[in-house]
Every structure is written in C-alpha cells, then in structure tokens.
N, C-alpha and C positions, 0 to 999 in steps of 0.2 A: 504494500500500500504506500503510495506517495502521499503522505498525510498533509504535506505542504499545500498541494493542490486540492486534494479530495475534501479536506475539512473546511476550506474557506467559506463555501455557502452555508454550511451548518453553523460555523462559528458566528458568522454575521447574523444569522437568524436568531441564535441564542442571545447574542448581545442586544439586538433590537428589542427583545421582550424582557430582558433580565431585570430591569428596574421595576417594571409593572408587576412581574411575578414575585419579586422579592417583597414588595408591599403586600401582595395578596397572600403569600404563603401557600400552603396546601400541596396537592399532588400535581406534578408537571407531566400529565399524561401525554399531551401533544408533543412536548419536547423529548420525552423518552422514546416516543415512536420515531422521531427524527433520528435519534441516536441509533435505533435499531435499523432504520432504513439505510443509514450510511455504513452498515456492516460493523459497527463498533462493539457489538456483543460477542463477536466470534474471535476477537484478536488473540486471546490467550489459549484458545482451544486447539489441541493438536490436530494436524492435518488428517490423521487417520480417522478422526471423527467428523471431518468436514470443516474444521476451523482454519484460521490463518496461521496459528502458531508463531506469532511474532516474538522476537526476543523481548524479554521483560523491560530492558531499558527503553525500547521504542514504545512500548505500551505506556510506560510512565510519562514519556514525553507527550504522548497524545492526551493523556489525562491532564497534564499540566496546561496544555493549550486550551482544552475545554474549560478548565478551572479559571483561566485568565479572563474569560468572558462571563462565566457563570460557575462559581465554585460549588454551588449546590449540585448542579448536574455533573460536574467533574467528580464530586464525591460519590454520587450514585453510580456513575460509570466505574469508578475505581473499586468501589465495594462489590459490584457485580463480579469483577475480575478477581478480587480477593477471595470470594467464595469459590470460584473456579480453581484458583490456586490451592485452596483447602482440599478440594476433591483430588487434584493432581498429586498433592503431597500425601494425603492419608488414604485415598480410595484404592480399592483393588481393581483389577482389570475390568471385571464385569460392571462394577459401579461406574467407572469412568465411561465405558461404552454406552451404558444406559442413559445416564444423566447428561453427559456432554453431547452425545448424539442427538438426544431429544432437544437440547438447548439450541443446537444449530438448525434442526429440522423445523422447529416451531417458533424460533425467535424468542425463547423464554428469557425473562429477567430473573436474576437471583437476588434474594434478600438474605438477611442474617439475623439470628438471635444468639450471637456468640459472645455478647458482653461478658467478659470473664469476671468482673467484679460483682455482677448480679447473680447471686446463687439461689434465687427463688425457684428455679425450674428443677423439678425432681423427676427422675425416671425410676419407676418401680417395675419389677419383673412380672411378666404375665405370659399368657399363651402366645408362642411364636415371636416373642420379643419383649418390648417394654411399653408402658403407658406413661405419658407425659402429663404432669400437672404442675401448675405454677405460672410464673410470668417472667418476662425479660424486658429490660429497658434499653433504650438507645439502639433499636433494631433497624438500622439504616437500610433503606431500599425494600422494605417488606411490602408496602403498598404497591400493587401492580406486579408483584413477582409471582412466579409459578413454583419455584423451588426455594427452600430456606435452609441454610445450615444452622445448627444450634449446638450449644453446650448445655449439659444438664448434670446434676449431681446424682450419682447412683445411690438409690435410697439406702441400701444396706451398708455399703462401704464408705459413702461420702466422697468417693473419688469422681473425677470429671470424666464424662464420656461425650463423644461428638457424634452427630448424626445429621441426616437430611430428611426433610419431610416436604410434601406438597403444601404450599401456603394456603390454598383455598380448599379447605376440607372442614368437616364438622369438628367442632372442639377448638378451632383456632380463631381467635378474635383479635383483630388489630385495632387498638385504641387510637382515637384522634387526640393525642395529648402532647404533640411536639409543637411547642410554642416558644422558641428561643429568640434572642435578639438578632441572630444571624444564622446562615445555613438553613434557611427556612423551608426549602423544598427538598430536603434529603430524606423525607419520609422516615425519620428516626423515631418512630412511635414506639410505645410499649406493645407487647403482644402477650395475650393470655392464652394458656393451654389448659383445656379441660378434657382429661381422659383421651388424649390424642395418641394413636398407635405409632410406635417406632419399631418396625419389623427388624429382625436380625440382619437382613440383607441391606438395611438402610443405615447401619451403624458404621461410622467412619473410624472411630477409635473406641474400643471397649474400655471399660473402667479399669480393667486389669492390665492393659497393654503398657509396655515400656515406651518411653519417649526417646527417640534417637535424636542426634544432632540435626539430621535432615528434617524430622518432624517439627523441630523448634524454629525452622526457617519461616514458618507461617507467621510468627510474630514479627519477623524482619520484613516480610511482605507488607504487613499491616502498617508498621512504622514508616516504611518508605512511601506508602500511600499518603500519609499525612505530610511528609516532607514535600512531596510534589504538589499537593494542594496548597500548602503555604507559598511555595515558589510561584505557582500559578497565580495566586491572589496578588502577590507582590508585583509580578510582571503585568498583570491586568491593571493594577493601580497606576503603575508607571506609564502604561500605554494610554490610559484615559487622561492622565495628567498632561502628557505630551500632546494628545489630540486637542484638548481644550485650550492649552496654553498657546498653541500655534494658530488656533482658529478664533478664539473668543476672549481670552484673557487680555487685560490691559496692563501696561507697565505702571509701577507705582509712581506717584506724582513727583517724588524726589529722585527717581532713578536716572533721570537725564537720558533716557533711551526712547527711541521711536517705537520699539516693539518689545514684547516680553523676551523674545529671542536675543535682544541686544542688552538685556539687563544682566550684568555679571553675577548678581546674587542669585537670580533664578537659574542661570546656567550652572552655578555651583551646586545648587540643590539637586538639579537633575543629575549632575555627576555623582553626587553622594548616593542617590537612589540607584543609579546604574551600577555602581561598584558593589553595593550590597546585593542587588539582584543577580549580578554576574557571578559573584562569589558563591552565593547559595545555589545557583544553577550548576556551577562546576562541581560542587560537592555532591549535589543530588545525582548528577550524571555518573560521577565516580562511584558512589554507593550503589547505583543501579548496575553498573558493570560488575562490581564485586559480587552482588547478589546473584546475578545471572551465572557467573562462574561457579558459585557455590551450589546453585540449584541444579545445574547440569551434572554435577557429581553424584547427585541422588543419594542413595543409602550409604555410599562410601564417604560422605562428608564427615570430617572430623570436628571435634568440639573447638579446637583452636581456630580453625578457619572460620567456623560459624561465629565465634566470638569477635574475630577481626571484622567480619561483615557488620555485626551489631555496632561496633565502635564507629565504623565509617558512616553508618546510618545516623547514629547519635550526633556525630560531628555535623552532618548535613542538616539535621533537624534543628540544632541550636542556631545555625546561621539562617535557616529558612524561617524559623520562628521570629527572629529579630528583623529579618528583611521584610517579612510580611507586615509586621506592626509598624515598622519605620516607613515603608513606602505608602501604606494606607493612611498614615498621619501626614507625611510630607506632601501628599497629593493636594491637601488643602492649602498648604503654604504657597504652592506655585499657581493654583487656579484663582486664589484670592476670594474676596467676599462674595462675588457673584457665583462662585462655584459651590456655595453653601445652599443654593436653591434645592429644595427637597425633590423637585421633579427630576433633577439630574441623578440622584441616587448615589452620589460618590461615597456616601457614608457606608454603603453596603460592604465595601472592601474591608474597612476596619472591623465592622460588626461580624463579618464572616470569619476573618482570621482570628479575632479575639475569641469568638465562640469555640473555634476548633482548638486553639492553643491551650485552652483551659483544661482539655482532656488529659494532658500529660505535662505536669509542672516542670518548667525549665530547670529549676534548682536541682531536682533529682537526676535529670539527664546530665547535668554538669558534674554531679557526684560520680557518676559512672565514668565520665571522661577524665575526671581528676585522678581517679585510681588507675586508669590506663596510663595517663601521662606521668604520674609519679611512681607507680609501682609496676607498671606493665601488666596489670591484671585485666584480662578480658572479662566482660560481664557474664555472670551465669544466666542462663535462659530464665526469664521471668515473663510476666504478662505484658511488660512494656520494654523489654530489651531483647 
C-alpha cells in the first residue's frame, strides 16, 4: 500500500468533520466505514488469511497519520490492530484461521475488554468451557465491533485468562458511559457480561498457561500504540498551526513584520515545535523497528531482547508525551487570539492528548528508564512495560 497517496482523500474527509464530531461525541459509524472501505482493517492480517501483512512499523505510521487529523479514529484503528496482534501472539493455528479469515471476508471490526486493571470480569467453569460474569471498563472500539478480546479472572485460581467472544450476543451489554474531555469517539465504554459463554476453543490463554517473553510483547504493542497516537496528535497540532498561521493569523502589533511568517518569535516557536515532533517521531520509528525485529523471532524471543524493546518504547513514549502536550499548547501561541474561536476546535488536540497521557503516568515511565540508565536493568514485563 502506498499510504502517501491512498490515504489523502480519507484523511481530508476525516479532518473536515473532526471538529463537529469531537463536539458531538458518540459513535463514528460513517467514518469507521470509510476506514474499512480504504482497506485499513486488513493491514496486520497475514496474507495466508487474505490480509496485507504489512510490517508493524508501517502500520504504526498509518495510525499516526490518521491520528494527526482525528486521534479518536486513529485510536480505534490502532486498537483494532492491537486485538489482531493479540490473536497472532496467543492464538493457535485454527483460531487464527477462523477469526482472521472471517475478519477479512466480512470486514469485521475488533473491540476489546482487556483492561488489565479492571478485575471485575470473572470466568467460572461450566459445560464445554466457561461462563463470563462481571464488567470491564475502558473497552475501546467495542461499539460496532463483531469480535472482542477480553481478560477475565479464573474464578477458582484468581489467575488471568484471555479469550475472544462475538460482541453482539445475548448477555453482552455495552454501556453508553464514555464521556471524557477528549478522545470522545473511541467508543471506550464499559461492557457488562451476564452468563456469556466462553467455549474452550475461544480461549487464547488458559489461566494455567506460562507467559513467555514472546507473549509479553502484547504489552509492547499496546504501549507503542499510545506512542504513535501522541506523535500523531503533536504532528496534527503543528500542521493546523502552520495552516492557520500562513492563511489567517496576523503579526503582533509590535512585531514590525508584514506577515506572521516574517515574525522571528513565531518562526522560533515553530522551530521548537518541529524539533520536539521530529525527535518523538524518530524515537517512535526506532521503537517500531525494534518491535518488528522482536516479533518476527516469535517463540524464540529472549527476555533480554524483549526488555530492550520495552526500554526503546518507554524512551519514545516520554518524548511523545511531552511533544504532544507542548505542540497542542504552543498551537495557541502562534495562531493568536482569533485562533481561540470555538468553531475552529484547536483545543481538541490538547484535550485529546491530555486524556490519553493520563492513562500511564510519566513519572513511573521515567523510573523504568532511570534504572536502565543507571543500573542497566531492563524492565520486567508488567501491565505497562
């Protein structure tokens, strides 16, 4: 896929409606249909099942471009592929063939109920498998999805198990309770489960299964999603600032400049934004390349290499976090007072990145990197490393 050409009409369409949809919130059914029509649901699916099987760095760059014009849709697209990655990492051959083949044939979206900090969903043993009861929060992409990955606590052992269920079935209820200041169309609602069957052949990871280094790459995939969403938001803020500054912004009365482009203080602010976005982009690309190399090793992946990938992603995340907040704030410094008009929706960049960055405190990411820098310690696999 030549995403530079292929994505232009889609990106412009998303950008044109982004402000209005951000104000409205809710489910972006039309825009998700556009993503499907442009073939973006099959990017990570292996060719043997009818997908495109693009390298993960290329997929993350596409996510980043979508996030630049609409970070909520970038999020939904990225989480769709994160669930496919989950199947590719944990699934057996029959599961991959069934679920991923159906995804390509029918254009199915994937949602998730994998929030690791929410332990309310419990799996109890029954005939032919398990029954699911409880709830999960922050279930991105569930509305409008056909398949859903999930994590649940095994009732007897208290250990975590993973599985896949069809989203639309008796016993599954998606609540309309996602009302944040940003990322308003990610469909990150809560989901309630009432006596929902989880057959044996739909279990991705049994409660008694051992975690390998390769299995724990799933967390790295999730963390790199957030990195690229932050970078996309930062890039989008910079693009909108440039567009407005060159077309509508006026130089400050004391600037002594005929246009904003001639004001050295504005030029300097654009330079500062550019440097931060460029640095974050470079580290995101580097982390993506390292993740791809680790992924293709499959079950042979060792803990040290996996740890080095996690460090690279953490490095990128720190810079992306800062670049996103910086660019979305500096946007207003260069567009001026007229840029605060609500109809322009420039505030969405800050609200979106602020909402996302709260999910993984920067201070704790720096603790991981500090131990790496000082002691050479790679992080042990956790819910966020």
